[in-house]
N, C-alpha and C positions, 0 to 999 in steps of 0.2 A: 406529541409535538403539534402545536397549533399554528405555527407559521407556515406560509406557503414556501416549500423548499425551493421552488424556482427562483425565489427572491435572493438566494445566496449565490446564484450564478451571475457572472458579469454579463454585460451586453455582448452577445456573441457575434463576431463578424461573419458575414456570409461568404460563401465560396472559398473557404479555407479550413484548415484543421486547427482546432483549439485544444490544447492539452490541459486537462484539469486534474490535479492531484487531490486525492482524498486520503489524508494522513490521519493517523490516530493510533493510540496504543492498542494492545490486544483486547478484543471484545468491546471496543468502544462503539461499534455499530457501523463500521465503514461499508460493508457489503449491503446492509439494509438501506443506508442513505444513497449509495450509488444506484441500487435498483430503483428506488423512488425517483431519483433524478433522471434516469434513463426513460422511465415511463412518462415523466413530464415533458422531456424533449421529444419523445415519439409523438405525443399528442399535438405538439407544435410543428411536426413534420421535419424535425432535425435528426439526422442520422447520428448514432453514437455507438461506441463499443467500449468494453472495459477490459483492462489488463489487471489481473489480481497477482500481486507480487508473491504471495504465498505459493502460487503454482510453480514458481521458478527458483525454489531453494535447492541447495546441494544435498548430496547423500549424507547419511548419518556419520560415516567415517570422516567426512570433511568438516563436520561441525560439532562432534562430540569426542571427548578424550583426546584432544589434540595437544595437550600440554599447556594450553592457555586457560585462563579463568573462565568459568561457565558463562558469565555475563558477556565477556569478550567474544566467545564463540558465537553467542546469539547475535550480538550487534555487528561484528565484523566478518564472521565466517558463514553465516546462514545463507548468504547470497554471494555470488561472484560479482562483487560491486563494480569493478572495472569492466568486466566482460559485458554486464548488463548496460553499463553506460555506453559502451561502443556499439553493441548490437541491438539494444532496445531504444534507449533514450536519444541517441544521436540519429537514429533512422526513423523513429516513429512518425515524425512530422512530414517526411517527404517520401515515404515508401507506401506501396499498395499492400504490402504484407511484410511480416517478420517471420523468421524461423527462430523459435525459442525452445529451451528445454523445459519440459513439464515433469514435475516430480510425482512419482507414484508411491504413496506411503506404504501400501501393502507389500510391495516388492523392494522398496528402498532403491529404486532405479529411476533414471531420467530418460525421457523419450523426446526427441526433437520433433516439433510439429509446426505447421504453417498457421499463422494467425493473420486473417484478412482484416484490412483496415479500411475505413470509409475514405472516400476521396475528399469529402468535406464534412464538417460537423464537429463533434466532440469525441475525443478519446479520453476516457477516465482511466487513471492509473491509481489503484488503491492498495494501501499497505502500510505497515509500520515503518518508521524511520525514513520516510520519503524525502525529508528535507535535509538529509545528509549532504555535505558539500559536493559530492560527486554527481548527485542527481538534481539538486535544487534548481540549477539554471535552465533546465529543459521545460519547466512548467510555465504556462501562461497565467495560471490561477491556482492557488492552493487553499484548500479547506482543511482545517484541523479540527478533529472531533475531540472535545475535552470531556472526559468521563471519569468520575472518581474511581480509584482503584478498588474500593470495596464493592461497588456496583459491577465493575468489570469482572472481578473475581467471582462474584455470585453468578455470572453468566457462563462460567467454565463448567465443563462436564464434572459431575460429582466425583467420579473416579480420579480425574486429574487434580481436583481440589484437595485430595487426601495427601498429595505430595507437596506440601506447602514449602518445604525446604528448597525444592527445585524452583519454585516461583521466587523465593527470596534471593537465591544465589544466582539464578540465571536471568529470568525475565525482568524482575523488578529492578535489579541493579543496572541492567542495560537500559531500561526505561528511564531510570534516574539519571544515568549518564547523558542520555539524549535530551531530556528536559533541561538539564543543567548546562550542557555545552552547546547544543544546537538552538535551544529556546524556540521550539516550533510555534508556541502561542504568539510570539512576537513577529515571526517572519511570514506566517500565513496571511492570506488576504482576508480570510473569514474564519472565525472561531465559532463552532457550533457546540453548544452544551448538550450532551446526550445522556 
């Protein structure tokens, strides 16, 4: 990528919190881009922190074998959408810290932890499906990473790639629903091709 990533950020106001969402489908490069943006901001003396939405998913029993279709479980049940709206999105701009559930994959359990927030600067929130109607209003600026499915699938773990049926029925159907109904390309402030 030959562009200066700092160019995709808006003019940031001083002395306040600015919430930037980095949206994109699985393996589109969200974490990589956020890490690069944080380094750019740090060099300019701007405080930042990142909230990774994948850290705040629910346990397997709440998102698998629920009686709903696989894609629906991934899109609607993977996160407690309303709880996160109330306890993360509504509070992130005006709080010094949040108490959020962190999911541990090995034990399939969640642990509530304190997340300290800067008093001014940028808070990045990165994850899939960020522009769903429940969360979209809380962002000052949204970046959508547009990456072809074939490239994203190639970035998956080789063992995970063997279960292509799961990708077709769960992940890709949910992604297609999001692209078709939410149209993240159109509502983002900036679309970055990765």
